N, C-alpha and C positions, 0 to 999 in steps of 0.2 A: 391623287387617288389612282390615276392611271399608272403613274410611275411605280406606286406601291405594288399594284397588281403585277406589273412587269417584273419587278424584283422577286416577288413570290414565285411567279412562273419560272423565272430563270433559276431560282434555287431548286425548285422541284425538278427542272430539267437536268440540272447538274447532279442532283441526287440519283436521278434515274440513270444518267450516263455512268456514274460511279458504280451503281448497283450492277448494271449490265456488264461493265468492264470486269467486275469482280466475279459475277456468277453467270454471265451470259453463255460462256462455252458449256458450263455444266448443264444449264437449262436446255440448251440446244441439243446436246448429246442425249439428255434424258428424253426429250421429245422424239429424237431419231430412234432411240431404243424402243420407246412405246409404240411408235408408228410402225417400226420394223417388226416388232412382235405381233402387232395386229395384222400386218400384211402377211407375215409368215403363217399365222393361225388360219387366215382366210385361204391362203394357198394350200395349207395342209388339209383343210376341210374339203376344198375343191378336189385335191388329189385323192383323198379318201373316198369321196363320193364317186369319182371317176373310176377308181380301182374297184369299188364295190359293184358298180355297173358292169364292168368287164368281167368280174368274177362271177356275177349272177348269170351272165350270158354263157360263160363256160360251164357253170353248174348245170344249166339247162341241157348242155351237150352231154355231160356226165349222166344226168338223169335219163335222157333219151336213149343213149347207147346201152345203159344198164337194163332198161325196160325191154329193149330189143334183143338183149343177149349178145351184143356184138363185142366180144371180149377184146379184140385187137384195138378197135376204136375207143373202147372204154379205157384201156390202158394208156393210150395216147392222151386222151382228154384228162384223165386223172394225173398223169405225169405233168401235163401243162399247168394244171391247177396247182399242184404241189410246188412247181418251180416258180411260177409267176405270182401267185397270191397265197403264200403259205400262212400269213398271219390273219387271214379272213375266216369268218365262221363258215363260209362256203367251202373252204378247203377241208375243214374237219367233217362237214356234212358229206362232202364228196367222197372222202376216205371211207366213212362208214357205209355209204351206199355202194361204193366200189367193192369193199370187202364182202358185203352181202352177196353181190353178184358173182364175185370170184368163188365164194364158197358154193354157190348153187351150181357153178360150172366145174367144180372139183379142182379149182386152182387154189389149193389151200395155202401154199407158200405165199402167193400174191395177197391173199386175204389177210394172213398173219402180218405181212409187211405193212399193209395199209393200216391195220389196227394198231400196230406198234408205233407207226408214225403219229397217229392221233395221241396216243398215250404220252409220247415224248415231246410233242410239239404244241398241241393245242393249249391255249391259255384259258379257254373256257372251262369252268369246273365240271360241267355235266358230260361233255364229250369224252374225256379220258375215262370217266367212270363207266360209260356205256361200252367203250372200246375194251376195257379190261374185262368186263363181263363176257363179251363176245369172244375175246381171245382165250380166256380161260375155258369157255365151253368148247372151242375148237381143240384146245390142247387136251382136254379130257377125252374127247372123242378120238383123238389120235393116240391116246394112251401115253401122252407126254406128261405124266403125273407130276414130276418134279418141276417142270416149267409151269404147269397150272398152279401148283402150290406157291410158287414165287409170284405169279401174277395176282393171286388172291391174298397174298400176305399183307399188303398195305391196307389199312382200314378204309372202308368206303364211307362216304357221307351218308347221313341219315336217310336220305331219299333212296339210296341204292343199297343200304346195308342188308335189307331183307333178301334181296336178290343175290347178294354176295354170299350170305349165309346158306342159301339154298344150293349154290354151286359148291360151297364147302362140303355140304352133305353129299352132293353128287360125286365129288372127288373121293371122299371117304368110302362111299359105297362101291365105286369103281375099283378101289384098291382092296376091297374086302374088309374094310374097317367099319363093320356095321355098328359097333358100340360108339364110334365117333360120329357116324352119320346121323343117328337119331337126335343127339343134342343140337347138331347144326340145323337140322330141319325144324326142330322145335323153336330154335331161336328165330329162324326165318318166318315161321308161322306167327310168332308174336309180333314181329316187325312189319308184317304185311297186312295189317288191319285195314288199311285204306285200299287194298287191292284184292277184292273178294274172289275174283276168278283165279288169280295166281295162288291165293291162300288155299283154295280148295285143292289145287294141284299138290301143294306141299302137304296138306292134310292127308291126301291119298298116299303119298310116299310114307308118311308116318304110320298110317294104318297098315300099310304093307309090311312095316317093321314091327307091327304089334303094339304101336304106341297110340293112345288116345290123347291128343294134344290138350283137350279141355281138362281131362282128369289129371294129366301130368302138370299142367299149369296150376290147377287148384292145389295139388299136393305140394308143389314148389312154394306157393304163396303161404300155405299153412306152416311149412317148415321154416320160412323166413320170419314168422311172427315170434 
């Protein structure tokens, strides 16, 4: 009986040796790949967290210098953020904050540059939308109407479409195209149902053009039937 068990064990051992000889290297490399990927993922997560921590500290500097109106320090902090942490959300937030501060201190070129950077670089959906709205507003104020038209030409996401339409109305009005301004404002008024305060502002613009948005909307709905 003992010899029978010894023979079975020997056969199993031989089969195991044969299996390992045939597939051992493949299994080893698969394990190495899996463990390597796991280690790389952990390393990447650590790096991401480390980068986010450093970016957060630099964002605090951007926020502080912007609040104090220290343009020179703000430019340095924003430049460091853009160079060292361009892919973080802190970079886009810093650009928007810096642009606002630059605008308040009449550094309009610097403001436009920061906003353009967000539009061209940020992977987050909302930041480029906000930057486009602010950039178009600056361009309209500067009477750079062709540039503003280009900035507004790309469709906005639903959350920002009403604000974009309002700026289209502002652009048309600034160019003296009142017939084009009213439909743009009316579109903005329809799309801003969830923003009562801003909607009242758009309604005031429509009223100044002699348009009652409620009556115009009712008339449009009746015509569509």
